[in-house]
C-alpha positions in Angstrom: -58.9 51.6 86.2 -56.2 54.1 86.9 -53.7 52.5 89.3 -53.7 55.6 91.5 -57.5 55.4 91.8 -57.2 51.7 92.5 -54.6 52.6 95.2 -57.1 55.1 96.7 -59.7 52.4 97.1 -57.3 50.3 99.2 -57.3 50.4 103.0 -55.2 53.0 104.7 -52.9 50.3 105.9 -52.4 49.0 102.4 -51.9 52.6 101.1 -49.2 53.2 103.6 -47.7 49.8 102.9 -47.5 50.8 99.2 -45.9 54.1 100.2 -43.5 52.3 102.4 -42.7 49.8 99.7 -41.9 52.5 97.2 -39.7 54.3 99.7 -37.9 51.1 100.5 -37.3 50.4 96.8 -35.9 53.9 96.3 -33.8 53.5 99.4 -32.5 50.2 98.1 -31.5 51.9 94.9 -29.7 54.6 96.8 -28.1 52.0 99.0 -26.9 50.0 95.9 -25.4 53.2 94.5 -23.7 54.0 97.8 -22.4 50.4 98.1 -21.0 50.5 94.6 -19.4 53.9 95.2 -17.9 52.7 98.4 -16.6 49.5 96.7 -14.9 51.5 94.0 -13.5 54.0 96.5 -12.3 51.1 98.6 -10.6 49.6 95.5 -8.9 53.0 94.8 -7.8 53.2 98.4 -6.5 49.6 98.1 -4.3 50.7 95.2 -3.2 53.8 97.0 -2.5 51.6 100.0 -0.3 49.4 97.9 1.7 52.5 96.8 2.4 53.5 100.4 4.8 50.6 101.2 6.8 51.4 98.1 7.0 55.1 98.9 8.0 54.2 102.5 10.7 51.7 101.3 12.1 54.2 98.7 12.0 57.0 101.3 13.8 54.7 103.8 16.5 53.9 101.2 16.9 57.6 100.5 17.2 58.4 104.2 19.8 55.7 104.8 21.9 56.7 101.8 21.9 60.3 103.0 23.0 59.3 106.4 25.7 57.0 104.8 26.9 59.9 102.7 27.2 62.1 105.7 29.3 59.5 107.6 31.5 59.0 104.5 32.2 62.7 104.3 33.0 62.9 108.0 35.3 59.9 107.8 37.2 61.3 104.8 37.5 64.7 106.4 38.8 63.2 109.7 40.7 60.3 108.1 43.9 61.3 109.9 42.3 61.0 113.3 42.3 57.3 114.1 40.2 57.6 117.2 37.4 59.4 115.5 37.7 57.1 112.5 37.3 54.0 114.7 34.4 55.5 116.4 32.6 56.4 113.2 33.4 53.1 111.6 31.1 51.4 114.1 28.3 53.8 113.2 29.1 53.2 109.5 28.7 49.5 109.9 25.2 50.0 111.4 24.1 52.4 108.7 25.4 50.1 105.9 23.4 47.2 107.5 20.3 49.4 107.6 20.8 50.5 104.0 21.2 46.9 102.9 17.9 46.0 104.7 16.1 48.9 103.1 17.4 47.9 99.6 16.3 44.3 100.3 12.8 45.5 101.3 12.6 47.7 98.2 13.6 44.9 95.9 11.1 42.5 97.5 8.1 44.7 96.6 5.8 44.1 93.6 7.0 46.5 90.9 6.2 47.1 87.3 8.8 46.2 84.7 10.1 49.8 84.4 10.0 50.4 88.1 11.8 47.1 88.7 14.6 48.2 86.3 14.9 51.4 88.3 15.1 49.5 91.5 17.8 47.3 90.1 19.9 50.4 89.0 19.3 52.0 92.4 20.4 48.9 94.3 23.5 48.4 92.1 24.5 52.0 92.4 24.1 52.0 96.2 26.0 48.8 96.6 28.8 50.0 94.3 29.0 53.1 96.3 29.4 51.0 99.4 32.2 48.8 97.9 34.2 51.8 96.6 34.4 53.6 100.0 37.0 51.5 101.9 39.9 52.3 99.4 38.9 55.9 99.5 39.0 55.9 103.3 42.5 54.3 103.2 43.7 57.1 100.9 42.1 59.7 103.2 44.1 58.4 106.1 47.2 59.2 104.2 46.2 62.2 102.1 46.8 65.7 102.9 44.3 68.5 103.4 44.4 69.5 99.7 43.4 66.0 98.5 40.3 65.7 100.7 37.9 67.4 98.3 38.8 65.1 95.5 38.5 62.1 97.7 35.0 63.3 98.9 33.8 63.4 95.3 35.7 60.3 94.3 32.7 57.8 94.3 29.8 60.2 94.0 29.3 59.1 90.4 28.3 55.6 91.4 25.9 57.0 94.0 24.5 59.8 91.9 22.9 57.6 89.2 21.2 55.4 91.8 20.3 58.4 93.9 18.7 60.2 91.0 16.9 57.0 90.0 15.6 56.8 93.6 14.4 60.4 93.5 12.7 59.8 90.2 11.0 56.6 91.6 9.8 58.5 94.7 8.4 61.3 92.5 6.7 58.8 90.3 5.2 57.0 93.3 4.0 60.3 94.7 2.6 61.4 91.3 0.8 58.0 91.0 -0.6 58.4 94.5 -1.8 61.9 93.8 -3.4 60.7 90.6 -5.2 58.0 92.5 -6.4 60.4 95.1 -7.7 62.8 92.5 -9.4 60.0 90.7 -10.9 58.7 93.9 -12.1 62.1 94.9 -13.7 62.6 91.5 -15.3 59.2 91.7 -16.5 59.9 95.2 -18.0 63.2 94.1 -19.8 61.4 91.3 -21.2 58.8 93.6 -22.2 61.4 96.1 -24.1 63.2 93.4 -25.7 60.0 92.3 -26.7 59.2 95.9 -28.0 62.7 96.4 -29.9 62.5 93.2 -31.4 59.2 94.2 -32.2 60.4 97.7 -33.9 63.6 96.3 -35.8 61.4 93.8 -37.0 59.2 96.6 -38.0 62.2 98.7 -39.8 63.8 95.8 -41.6 60.6 94.8 -42.4 59.9 98.5 -43.7 63.4 99.0 -45.8 63.3 95.8 -47.1 59.9 96.7 -47.9 61.0 100.2 -49.5 64.2 99.0 -51.7 62.3 96.5 -52.8 59.8 99.2 -53.2 62.6 101.7 -55.4 64.7 99.5 -57.7 61.7 98.9 -57.8 61.0 102.7 -58.4 64.7 103.4 -61.3 64.9 101.0 -62.9 61.8 102.5 -62.3 63.1 106.0 -63.8 66.5 105.1 -66.9 64.8 103.8 -67.2 62.7 106.9 -66.6 65.7 109.1 -69.3 67.7 107.3 -71.8 64.9 107.7 -70.9 64.5 111.4 -71.3 68.3 112.0 -74.7 68.1 110.3 -75.7 65.3 112.7 -74.3 67.4 115.5 -76.5 70.3 114.5 -79.5 67.9 114.3 -79.7 67.6 110.5 -80.4 63.9 109.8 -81.4 64.5 106.2 -77.8 64.8 104.9 -75.8 61.8 103.9 -72.0 61.5 103.4 -71.0 61.3 99.7 -67.2 60.9 100.2 -65.6 59.0 97.3 -63.2 56.1 97.7 -63.0 52.9 99.6 -60.9 51.4 102.4 -61.5 52.3 106.0 -62.8 55.7 105.3 -65.2 54.3 102.7 -66.4 51.8 105.3 -66.6 54.6 107.8 -68.7 56.6 105.3 -71.1 53.6 104.9 -71.3 53.0 108.6 -72.0 56.7 109.3 -74.8 56.8 106.7 -76.2 53.6 108.3 -75.9 55.3 111.8 -77.7 58.4 110.5 -80.5 56.2 109.0 -80.8 54.2 112.3 -80.7 57.4 114.3 -83.4 59.0 112.1 -85.6 56.0 112.5 -85.0 55.9 116.3 -85.7 59.6 116.6 -89.0 59.2 115.0 -89.8 56.2 117.3 -88.6 58.2 120.3 -90.8 61.2 119.3 -93.9 59.0 119.2 -93.0 57.2 122.4 -92.3 60.5 124.2 -95.8 61.7 123.4 -97.3 58.5 124.8 -94.9 58.6 127.8 -95.9 62.2 128.6 -99.6 61.3 128.6 -99.0 58.2 130.7 -96.8 60.1 133.1 -99.6 62.7 133.6 -102.1 59.9 134.4 -99.6 58.1 136.6 -99.0 61.3 138.5 -102.7 61.7 139.2 -103.2 58.1 140.2 -100.1 58.2 142.5 -101.6 61.3 144.1 -104.8 59.5 144.9 -103.0 56.4 146.2 -100.7 58.6 148.2 -103.7 60.3 149.9 -105.3 56.9 150.7 -102.0 55.6 152.0 -101.6 58.7 154.1 -105.0 58.1 155.7 -104.0 54.4 156.3 -100.9 55.7 157.9 -102.8 58.0 160.3 -105.2 55.2 161.2 -102.3 52.9 161.8 -100.7 55.5 164.0 -103.9 55.9 166.0 -104.2 52.1 166.3 -100.6 51.9 167.4 -101.3 54.6 170.1 -104.4 52.7 171.3 -102.4 49.4 171.4 -99.7 51.1 173.4 -102.3 52.4 175.8 -103.9 49.0 176.1 -100.5 47.5 176.6 -99.9 49.9 179.4 -103.3 49.1 181.0 -102.6 45.3 180.7 -99.2 45.8 182.2 -100.8 47.8 185.1 -103.4 45.0 185.6 -100.7 42.5 185.5 -98.8 44.3 188.2 -102.0 44.7 190.3 -102.8 41.0 189.8 -99.3 40.1 190.8 -99.6 42.2 194.0 -103.0 40.6 194.7 -101.5 37.2 194.1 -98.7 38.0 196.4 -101.1 39.3 199.1 -103.3 36.1 198.7 -100.2 34.0 199.0 -99.2 35.9 202.1 -102.8 35.7 203.5 -102.9 32.0 202.8 -99.7 31.7 204.8 -101.2 33.8 207.6 -104.4 31.7 207.5 -102.3 28.6 207.8 -100.3 30.2 210.6 -103.6 31.3 212.3 -105.0 27.8 212.0 -101.8 26.5 213.6 -102.0 29.1 216.3 -105.7 28.4 216.9 -104.9 24.7 217.3 -102.1 25.6 219.6 -104.4 28.0 221.6 -107.0 25.3 221.8 -104.4 22.9 223.1 -103.2 25.6 225.6 -106.9 26.2 226.7 -107.3 22.5 227.3 -104.1 22.5 229.3 -105.3 25.6 231.2 -108.6 23.9 231.9 -106.7 20.9 233.3 -104.5 23.2 235.2 -107.5 25.1 236.7 -109.0 21.8 237.8 -105.7 20.9 239.4 -105.6 24.3 241.1 -109.2 23.9 242.2 -108.3 20.4 243.6 -105.2 21.9 245.3 -107.3 24.7 246.7 -109.6 22.1 248.2 -106.7 20.4 249.7 -105.3 23.8 251.0 -108.8 24.4 252.5 -108.7 21.2 254.2 -105.2 21.8 255.5 -106.3 25.3 256.6 -109.2 23.7 258.5 -106.7 21.3 260.1 -104.5 24.3 261.0 -107.6 26.1 262.5 -108.5 23.0 264.5 -104.9 22.8 265.7 -105.1 26.5 266.6 -108.3 26.0 268.5 -106.9 23.0 270.3 -103.7 25.0 270.9 -105.7 27.8 272.3 -107.6 25.4 274.5 -104.3 23.9 275.6 -103.0 27.4 276.4 -106.1 28.1 278.4 -105.6 24.9 280.3 -102.0 25.7 280.8 -102.9 29.2 282.1 -105.4 27.7 284.5 -102.8 25.2 285.7 -100.3 28.0 286.0 -102.7 30.0 288.1 -103.2 27.0 290.2 -99.5 26.5 290.6 -99.0 29.9 291.8 -95.5 31.4 291.7 -94.0 28.3 290.2 -96.3 28.5 287.3 -95.5 32.1 286.2 -93.0 31.0 283.6 -95.3 28.4 282.3 -98.1 31.0 282.3 -95.9 33.2 280.2 -95.3 30.4 277.8 -98.9 29.5 277.8 -99.7 33.1 277.0 -97.3 33.1 274.1 -98.7 29.9 272.8 -102.2 31.3 273.2 -101.1 34.4 271.2 -99.5 32.2 268.6 -102.6 30.1 268.4 -104.7 33.2 268.0 -102.4 34.4 265.2 -102.5 31.0 263.6 -106.3 31.0 263.8 -106.3 34.5 262.3 -103.9 33.4 259.6 -105.9 30.2 259.0 -109.0 32.3 258.6 -107.2 34.6 256.2 -105.8 31.6 254.3 -109.2 30.0 254.3 -110.7 33.2 253.0 -108.0 33.5 250.3 -108.4 29.9 249.4 -112.1 30.4 249.1 -111.6 33.5 247.0 -109.0 31.6 244.9 -111.4 28.7 244.5 -114.1 31.1 243.3 -111.7 32.7 240.9 -110.5 29.3 239.7 -114.1 28.4 239.2 -114.6 31.5 237.2 -111.3 30.9 235.3 -112.5 27.4 234.4 -115.7 28.8 233.1 -113.8 31.5 231.1 -111.4 28.8 229.8 -114.3 26.7 228.7 -115.8 29.8 226.9 -112.4 30.5 225.3 -112.1 26.9 224.3 -115.5 27.0 222.6 -114.5 30.4 220.9 -111.2 28.9 219.8 -113.1 25.9 218.3 -115.3 28.4 216.4 -112.3 30.5 215.3 -110.4 27.5 214.2 -113.4 26.4 212.0 -113.6 29.9 210.5 -109.9 30.0 209.9 -110.1 26.7 208.1 -112.8 28.0 205.9 -110.9 31.3 205.3 -107.7 29.4 204.5 -109.6 27.3 201.9 -111.1 30.4 200.4 -107.7 32.2 200.4 -106.1 29.2 198.6 -108.9 29.3 196.0 -108.4 33.0 195.6 -104.6 32.5 195.2 -105.2 29.8 192.6 -107.6 32.0 190.7 -105.2 34.9 190.9 -102.4 32.7 189.5 -104.7 31.7 186.6 -105.6 35.4 186.1 -101.9 36.3 186.1 -101.2 33.6 183.5 -104.1 34.9 181.4 -102.8 38.5 181.8 -99.3 37.5 180.7 -100.7 35.7 177.7 -102.9 38.7 176.9 -99.9 41.0 177.3 -97.9 38.8 174.9 -100.7 38.8 172.3 -101.0 42.6 172.7 -97.3 43.1 172.3 -97.3 40.9 169.2 -100.3 42.9 167.9 -98.4 46.1 168.7 -95.4 44.8 166.8 -97.6 43.9 163.9 -99.2 47.4 164.1 -95.8 49.0 164.3 -94.7 47.0 161.3 -97.9 47.9 159.5 -97.3 51.5 160.4 -93.7 51.3 159.2 -94.8 49.6 156.0 -97.4 52.2 155.5 -94.8 54.9 156.1 -92.5 53.3 153.6 -95.4 52.9 151.2 -96.2 56.6 151.6 -92.5 57.4 151.0 -92.5 55.0 148.0 -95.7 56.6 146.6 -94.1 60.1 147.1 -91.0 58.9 145.3 -93.2 57.4 142.6 -95.0 60.7 142.3 -91.7 62.5 142.0 -90.5 59.9 139.5 -93.7 60.4 137.5 -93.2 64.1 137.6 -89.6 63.7 136.5 -90.8 61.2 133.8 -93.2 63.7 132.5 -90.5 66.4 132.6 -88.1 64.0 130.8 -90.7 63.1 128.2 -91.3 66.8 127.6 -87.6 67.4 127.4 -87.1 64.4 125.1 -89.9 65.7 122.9 -88.2 69.0 122.8 -84.9 67.4 121.9 -86.3 65.2 119.2 -88.0 68.3 117.7 -84.5 69.7 117.2 -83.7 67.0 114.7 -84.6 67.5 111.1 -85.5 64.2 109.4 -86.2 63.6 105.7 
């Protein structure tokens, strides 16, 4: 099989891993080229870096020799000025020491054979120039102005050869450095081109690889999208024919399986929706009948609840009346007991009154007897007064006073007799009244005995009535409790009936909605086209 086709059959992750591997390989190649170019450029820079100390040392020797030449010329020109010469000699010693150090550093560097020969000539020339200057300075101290130019040029031959060799060495070093720079630049350009070419190759290969894989994925995705849109439009007769494997291939197979299952379920749903619509219609009719019957039960329960409430009210009223009757019977029983006690007390009082009347009658008899005694005393007193009057009349004048007293006694006796008669009359009248009172008390006593007997009978009957009223009150409370319980049950039955009516109404609405949903489901399933 074509490797590219085999690659298309891989999973998307494997395809992208292959793409990533190819890119990493090309990137590794480009990296190797870059590393190699940098290595060679670093080597060239190392060589160039090795040239720099040589150029610096040669330039330092050139600089120190120029400074030394200037000091020599100034000393020769001012040789006849001791102060200036002494001053410049100190500076000359410093410059000579610097030049010697520069020459030593120049000689210590790694030179080629030809360059080392040049360095030797330069060092010998410079050192010879240094050794030849003191005699010239001595001559300059003594020479005239006309001899100065010759003295200035006296040892230049020694310096000139070393100086020229130094200039040639510096130029050679500069030329060598320039050649290295040009060579490194050329090499860098070549490596840059190689890296650029490798990068462009990697980009082109990556883009081509990506485009190839992308076209395959795009074709598979387009086929999947077309099949999904067909399902979206209700066409279940179309299957996805996208080529290739991997995730999209498995997605294609899964989509075809989903379409097959959906087509099978749609057919089942269509059949079920027809049956559900028919059953929902029957259920709606049945629920309507049950709702009507439940409504009648609810009305009956409502009427029963009203009757029970009215009965509860009547029983409560009867209970209140029974309670009041029981309270009255209790009070009447108390009154009867109090009346019986009062009758007993009255009977006792009547007995005491009878005894008191008898005592009064006896006292009246005694008073009558006393009154008789008083009347006898009055008669005797009257007789005595008459006798006294007679004796006074016999006495004559001496008996007038006694006659007056006798007269007064007679009058008193008469009044006593009158009073005794009145008292006797009153006592007789009182005795008669006492006799009548005794008779009345006897009658009252007999009546009280009769009343006490009746009160006893009434008290017993009242106690019996109170006990019966208590039993009736207990029965009334028990009846009221049962009626309240029955009312609660009736109310619960009414509530349950109301809830049942609401449930049946909700069931009816549910049945209607079910019928509507079945119709809607049937309409929706008709929108799908199956094979």
